[in-house]
N, C-alpha and C positions, 0 to 999 in steps of 0.2 A: 805102210799101206793100211794096216788095221786101224791106226789112229785116224787116217784120212776118212775111212768109211764111217767111223764113229761120228766124226765131225759133220759129215754130209747128212747122216741120219738125224743128228740133233737139229741141223738147219731145217730139214724137212719137217720135223715135228714142230719146231718153233713157228714155221710158216702157217701151220694149221691152228696152233694154240693161241697165238697172239693176233688179235684182230684190231683193225683200225676203227676208232669211233671218235666222237667229239671229246675233247679233253675236259678234265674236271676243272671247275672254276677255281679250285684251290691249288691245283698242281702247277708248279713253276715250269717255265719253258726250258729251264736248264738249271743245273747245280754243279758244284765243284767237289771233287774228291781229292783230299790231300793224303799223302802217304802216312802222315803223322796221325791220321784218324783210322788207321788200319791196325788191327790186333790179331795176331795169328792164334787160331784155335787148333789144338792138337787132338787128333782122334784118340790117341792113347789115353788122354785124360777123361774121355767120355764113353768110348767104346771098349777100351782096354784091349787085351789079347793082341798086343803088338800092332794095333791099327796105325796106318800111316795116312789115313784119310784126313788131311788137314785143309783148312781154308780160313780166310780172314773174316773177322768181325768188322763191319763197315758202317760208318756214318758219314753223311756229307757235311759240308762246311756249315750248314744250318743246324746240324745235330740230328737230322732225320736218319733213322735206321734204314739201310738198303741191303739188298741181297744180289748176288751174281746169278746169271742165268746160263752161262757157259762154264761147264764143269772144269774144263782143262785149259782155258785161256788164262793169261796172266793179268795182273793189275798194274797200275801206274806205280812208279818208284818215286815220284815227286808230287806233282799236282796235275789234274786233268779235268776238263769240262765235259759233262754229260748232257746230252740234249734229248728232250722229250720226243719219243718216236711214235708210240701207239698204245692203245689200250690192250691189256692182256685178258686172256680168258678168265671167266668167273671162278674157275677152279683155283687159280693162284690167289685171287682176292679172298677166297675162303681161308686158305692157309695163312695168309698174312693177317687176316682179321682175327683168327683164332690162335695164332702163334705169337711169338715175341715181336715187338714190345707191347702189342695190344692186349695180350693176356699172359699171365704167368703160368708156366707149365710145371716147372720143378722148384721155382724160387731162386734158381741160379741163372742170372741173366745170360752169361756166356753159354751155358749149357742149353738154355732155351733157344738162343740164337742158332746154335749148332743143330738142334732138332728141327727148327723151322727151315733152315737152309737145306738140310737133307730132304725134307718133305717136298720142297720146291723142285729140287733136282730129280727126285723120283718121279714127279709128275711129268717133267720134261723128258726124261730118258730112263725109264725104269729098268731097262736091260743093260745099262751102262756097266762097264767092268767094275766101277767103284761099288756097285751093289751086289757083287758076286757072293759075298758071305752074309748077305742080309736075308732073313726069312721073316717078312712082314706078317705072314699069316699066323706064326707062332711066337713072334717077338724075340728072335734070337739073332746073335751075331757070332759067326763061326761056331754055331751050335750051342752057344752059351746065352742064357736068358739076359736080355738087355732092356732096361727101362727106356733108353734112347730109341731103340727100334720100335718098342711098343707105342711110344708117343708119336713117332713118325707115321706109323701105321694108322693111328687115329686121325691124324690130319689128312693123310692121303685118302683114306676111305670116306671121310666126311666131305672131301672136295669133289668126289667123283660125280655126284648127282646135283651139285650146287649150281645155281644160275643166278645172274643178277636180278634182283627183285626191286622194281621201282616203288617208291613210297606211294601211299594212297590215302584218300580221305573220303568218308562216306557219311551223309546226313542220316540221322536216326530219328524216328518218331515224327516225321514231317507229315502231319495230318491237317485237315482243314477244320479242326475243332477250335473255334474261337468263342470266348465268353466276354461279356461286358464287365469292365473293371468296376470296382466299388464306387469310384467317383463318376462313373458313366462318361468318362472322357475318351476311353480307348476300348477297342476290341483286342483282346489278348489271346495269342495262340497258346496251345499246350507247350510244355517244355520240350525243346529239341536239343539234340546233342550230336556229336560226331564220333566215329571210330576211325583210327588212323594206323598206318604201318610206316616203317621206314624213318622213324625218328622225328616225325612231325610233332613239335612241342607246342607251338602256338598257332592258332588259326584265326582267320578274319572272315567277317560276314558282310553281306551286302544284299540289297533288294533291287529287283528289276521290275519296272512297270507297276509298282505299288502305289496306292493312293497317296496324295500329297501329305507330307509330314510323318509318314510311317517310319518307325525306327526299330532297331533291334537292341535289346537290353540283356544284361546278365540277371542272375537270380535276385540281386539286390536293387534292380531298377536302374542301374547305371547304363547310360546310352553307349553302345558300341558302334553305332553308325551315326552320321549326321542326319539332318532333317530331310535330305534328299535320298536317304537310304544307302549312302556310300560308306565304305569301311572307314572307321576312325580309330578304334582300338581293338586289340586282339584278346582272345581268351585262351586259357590253358585247355588242353584237349580233354581234361577231366571235368570241365565246367560246361553247363548247359546254357541255353539262351531262349529268349522269347521274342516273338514278333508282335509289335503294337501298332495298330492302325487307328488314327484319330477318328472318332465318331463323326466329327464335323466334315471330314473329307469324303464320307460315303454319300455320293449323289444318286446311287442306284442301290438295288437290293443285293448286288453281288459284285465282287471284284476278284479278278484272277491275276496273280503275279507270281514271281519266282524268288525264292530265297537261295543265295549263293554262299558257298564257303570255299576258302582256299588256304593253303599253308605251304611251307617249304620243308621237304625232307631231304635225306641224304642217301646216296648209294656209295658204299665204300668200294672204290674201283682200283684195280691194280694197273700200273703203268710201266712201260718199258722205256728206259733211257739208254741211248747209244753213246759209246765213248768217242772222243775225238781221234783216238788211235784205233784203227779197225781191228788190230790184232788183240786188243784188250777185251776184257769181259764186258758184256752189257749188264745193266742193273735193273732190278725190279723193286718197286715199293708201292705203298698203299696211300691213296688220297681220297678224301670224301668228295663226292660229286653231288652238288645241290640240284634239286629239282622241285619246281613248283607244281603242286597238284590241286585239283579243284573238284567240286561236285555241286549240283544244284537240284532243287526239288520244287515242283509246282505247288502253290497254295491257292485255295479259293475260299474267300470269305462270303458267306451268304447270310442275309438278314431276313428273318421271318416276321411279318407284321400281322397282327390280328386286331381288327377294329370291330367293336361291338356297338351296334346301333339299336336303341330301344325306343319303341313307339308306345306312349303311355296315355291313359286317361288322366287328365290334369286334376281331377277331383279325387281319384282313388289311388293313383300311382301304379295301377295294374297295367300289364301289357295290353295293347289295344290292336286287335286284328282288323284288316280291311283297308288300311291306308296304303295308297300307292306312293312310293318314295323313289327319288332319283338322286344318285350321287355323281357329281361331276368334279373333274380336276381343275387346277388353276387356269387351264386353257379353255375351260368350258366344255371339255369333251366328256361325254357320259361314260362312266366306268362301271356303274352298276344300277339296276332298276329292279324293284321287287314290291310285293304286296306284303304288308306286315302280318304277323301271325301271333300266336300266344307266347312265342319265344323271341328274344332279341335276335337280330340279324347279325351274323358274324361274317366279315369279309376279310379274306386272307391275302397276303402278299401284295399289298399296295405299295407302290414306290413312295419313298419319303417326299413330302410336299404338302401343299394346301388343298383342301377339298371342301366342297359345299353340298349340304344336304337340303333337299327341297321336297315338300309334299305337293303332289299334283292332284290327287283325289282323296277327299276326307272319308273316313269310315262312316257308314250310315248312322245318322242320328248325332253326328258331331260336326262342329264348325271346322272349316278348312283352316289349317295353320298357315298364316301368311308369312310368318317369320322363316328365315333361312338360317341354318346353323353352319358356321365355317369352323373348321378345325385343321390342325396340322399333325402330320405324322413326322416325327423327328427322325434325324439320321440314325438314331439308335433303335428305331422301330417302335418306340413307345408312343402311345396316344391315350388320352383319357376317354372313358366310355361316354358316348354321345346319347343324349336323351331329348326326344322331341315330343311335346304334349299336345293333346286336343281337348277342347272344352265341349261339353254336350250342348246341343241346340236347345233353345227355349229356356235356358237357365242362365242366370248371371253369376259368374264365378269371380270372387274377389280374393286375390292372393296378397298376403302380407309377407314380405321377403327381407332377408338380410341382404343389404346392398352389396356386400363383399363376397357372398357365397351363392346368392340366388336361392337359398333354401328357405322353406316356410319358417316364419318367425312367430312363435307363440307369445302371448302376454300383452299385446297391444290392444287398447280400447279404441274401437272404431265406430263412427256414426255415419249413416247414409241418409241424406236429405234429398227431397225432390226439388223441382225448379222453384217452388214457392218457399223453400226453406223448412218444410215440414219434415220431421224425423220419420223415416220409413223403417229403419232397422238400426239396432245397436248391438254390438257383440265384442267379445274378447277373442282375439285370434288364437288359433291352435296350430298344431303341426300339419294340418291339411287346409286347403283353401276353403273359404266360406261360400256356400251356395245359397242364392236367393231365387225363389221361383215366383212367378206371377207378377213380375214388375210390369206396370203399364208402360206404353210407349211414352218416351219423353227423356229429358235430361236429368241427370242425377250427380250429386257431389258427395265424394268420400272424404271424411276428415278424421284425423287421429287426435284424440283428446289426452290419452295417456300412453307414453312410450313404453315399450318392454324394458325390463330392468337391464341396465348396462348399455342402453341404446339412446341415441339422440332423438328427441321428438321430431317427427316429420311435420314441418310447418306448411308444406305445400299440399293443397287439396287436389284430388284427382277427379276430373269431370268426365263423364261418359254418357252415351245416349243409347237407349233401348229402342229398336225399330218395331214396326207393327207386328212382326212375327215373334217378338220377345227375344231377339238376338242382339248381341253387342258386337260391333265390328272387330274389336281386338280385345285381348284379355285385359282385365282391370287389375293393375298391380301397383301397390304402394310399397316403397322401400324405406328401410331405416339403416342408418350408419351406426356402428358401435361407438360408444363414448370413448374418449381418448384414454390411452393407457401408456405409461412410460416408466422406465426404470431410472432411478437416480442413484448415481454412484459417487461416494465420497472417497477420494484417493489420496495417498501419499504422493506428492509431486515428484519425489526422487525415485520411488520404486514402482509406482503404478498399482500398488496393492490397496485393497479396501482399508479404510481408516476409521476405526470405531471411536465414539466419544464426542463427535461434533453435533451441536444443536442446530437443526436446520428448520427453516420455515418456508412454506410454499403459499403464495398469495395470488389471487386473481387480479385482473386489471383495475378493479375497484378498491383493492387493498384488503379484501376479505381473506382471512386465513383459511386456506383450504385443507392444509395438513401441516403438522409439525411433529418432529421426531428426533431421536438421537441415533446417529449412524452406528452401525454394527460392522461385523466383518463380512456382511453380504449386502449387495445393493438393495435399496428400498424401492418397492413397487407402488405406484400411485395409479388408481383406477377411477373410472367414473368422471373423467374431466369433460366438462362441457366445452363447446367451441369458444375460443377466445384466447387472450394472451395471459401468460403466467410468469411470475418471477420467483426465483429461488435465491435465498440468502442464508448466510451463516450468522448466528447470534453468539455462540460460544464455541471457541476452537478446542480441539482435543488437547489434552495435556502434552506439553512438549512441542506444540506446533503454533505457528503464527495464525492469527485470525485472517480468514479469507475475506477481503473487502470487496471482491467482485460480486455483482448481481447478475445472475444468468436469466435471460428472458427467452421463452419459447412459446409457440402458438399451437393450439389445437384447431384444425380446420373444421368447416361445417360438416365434412364427411368423417370427422373423428380421427383424422390422420395427425400424427405427432411424431417428433423425433423419438426413435426407439430408446435411446439412452442419453441421459443428461449427466455430464461429469463435472464435478467441482473438486478442485485440488487444494491441498494445504502443504506449505513448506515447513519443515522442522524449524523450531527456534534455534538460534545460533548457540554453539557451545565451543569453548576453547580450553585447552589444557596448558597450564603455565608451569614451567619447571625452573627452580632456582638452584644453580649448581656451582660447585667449587671449580674454578677455571683450571686448576692443576690436575684434578682427577675425575672431573665430570660427575661427581657424586652429588645427590640431593643435599641441599644446605638449608638447615632450619634456623629460624631466628631473624630472618629478614622481614622488614615491614614493607609491604608492597601495596600498590593500588592501581586500578584500571579506570581510565576516564574515556568518555566518548569524544567525538570530534568537536563537540561544543564545550568540552571541559567539565561536563557533569560527571561526578563520581559514580561509578557503576558498582565497584566493590573494593574493599580494603581488607587485608588479612596478613597474618604472620606465617611465613613459610614453615613447613614441617618436613617430615622425612619422606613424604610422597608428593608428587606433583599436585597442583591445585587446579580444580575444574570449575569453570563458571558457565552456567546455563542461562537460557532465556535471552540471549543477545539478539537484538535486531540487526538486519544487514547494515553494514557501514564500517567506518574506520574506528579503531580503538588504540589507546596508548597505555603502555605499561611503564611505571617508574618505581624506583626504590626510595623510601623516605628515611629509613634507618637501616644501617648495615648490620649483619650478624656480628657477634663478638669475635674479634680477631681478624676481621676482614675490612677492606676499604669499601667505602660507599660507592655503589655503581651510579655513575652520573649519566649513563645513556638512557634514552627514551626509546622503547621498542614499539614500532607501529605494526599492527596486524589488522587484517580485513576479514569480516564475516560476509561471505557472498550471499547471493539471493536464495540459495538452497540451504542456508544455515551452516555452511561448512567453512572451516579455516584450513588452509592448505597443509599446515604442519603444526607440531607442538611448538609453543613459544618458549624460548629458553633465554634466561638472563644469568650472566656469570658474575661472580665476585672474586677479587684477588686478595689473598691473605696479606695482612700487614707485615712489614719487615721487622725482624727481631733486633734488640739493642746489641751492638757489637761487644764482645768480651775479649780483653787482651789475651794474646796467646802466650802462655808460660809453660815451662816444663812442670810436670807433676811434682817432682822433688822440690823445686824452688818454691812452689806454691805451698807445699806441706811445711817446709822450713819456716817460711814467713808466718804461717798461721800459728805454729808452735811458739815462736818468739813473741808474737802478739799476745797470746794467752798468758805467757809467763810474766810479761810486763804488767798486764792488767791485774794479775793475781798479786804481785808485789805491791802494786799501788794500793790495792784494797787492804792488804795487811798493814801497811803504814798508816792508813786512815784510821783503822780500828785501834792501833797502838796509841796514836796521838789522842784519840777520843778517851781512852782509859786513863791516860796521864792527867788530862784536864779534869776528869771526874775525881781523881784523888786530891 
């Protein structure tokens, strides 16, 4: 009866502690427990003091450590399938996450399992009879200090207030602080980052409603989204990111959009598995439950434009008050109207686009400016300062300008004649327009006789008419174009680097020498070129290079325009390394007489091989042939002819190698050393006896 009450109590507790939720994506629907995977753990080994509180160490067939939830029920004696039932309370997840096998408690696996199992049981039924002799508050068993009880208490106390915490992600530093990149192609945000919980390791970014082509990059500029702002690659949570908006995509002065981040974290969740035999123990174990988390933040990119408009006296360059000016947009709609003062007018926050400035009323004592100025505010908000000028009435102002910049050009000698060709005035231009007063009504012609230094003479005269009031209908302006200027580069055709030592000549279309020089390691600059055609040629090639036979022609236009850079290239002369080797050991072989001839049979070079390979320089592109005329001593003559090719860049693909075979030695009969020695001794004795007999006979004859 007492056991039945205990079991009913346990069932009631379990019904409140184990709650049903969505299963973990990594938790299997079932697993198998085999009796062979059960190991009995004896309380006497861990609690001592005659403890009989024993239970089994359990792993399923996949090797996963599991624990029982019914203290007094039995386990299978053979094999049994367990089926996923429900999610357990977070308290059990805490014990499993901080107990064995996820953390080492004592360093003894079986002891750590025993401690973890007791903590789970205590959470389920702390008043069960098995805990009669446990005092968790002081860490004793049967009144004796126990490290097992102390560790059980730590797990139980830690689990009491624990709850499942979902992973999270939060964007940091999401401000609308954008700056223009150094190449002026992007507006770039400040550095943003994320904070996370729940094991989020990698996060992904995207943009919503951002201007076309906007991207997110890492600190090194690597794109983490595609051109549509969609996630492409992730970042580690300790890495920050930047939002980049193309300048060209900004059609208005502001853009509002959203930056999004997402990642996947985990919640370590405890799950209950029920046995196929109802009288057996249920089991509990821990599986990670993945969860996707996200955050977003609004961003706003705002462009500030400041356009400065200056109204000036054309003769002094000073600000001119009293002019009524109107600014219209590309649709002709008036966006601003004002009367000029002693300070330039600054207009703020104009939308990028094209604008037109017009004068409707001239300042008193000045002619009305009939020209209109059109300018553009670019998508990045930049615009050049706009200047509109007025000329005084009753005076003729003549401006000499650089045709490329519109600025006043000093140094030109100018002559003004009347309708009869009589000279009225002559002067040299300065940095301010020339003013003539008192011109009578009639037609006048302005001519340039000497151009400013570095400029092309203006050959077109300017004709204008002065009315009866002494005014001219429009400003009198004569322009000059700068003389041609170009950079001439002499390069190695194989490396592209500047090549010193070439003698170069530049001629005009009549064959006159304009310039001649020897190239250095920096390009040569030619200035003062008049309109016309020019030719560049090389007369002497640099050492080790082939002469460039090409002639480069270029033209200077009447406006002084010319190709900015002229490049002439040289290829290196051909060179080849020839090695003469012993075929048996591949060592260099000296004493061979060798020669190289070209494709026409002309002798290029002859030499005798030495201890080092032989190099030939100065070879023109083409085929060449290597032959041997006399073999080295002790070697057979090589009868082969080796062909090699010098290509257009003066290179040969590899070292040219010719081999020689040693001559065969004269055979020596094979005899034993003893027989040879004996034969030699007998020969010597015979020769000695013969010599003695000759001497003896000679003496007899003498007597």
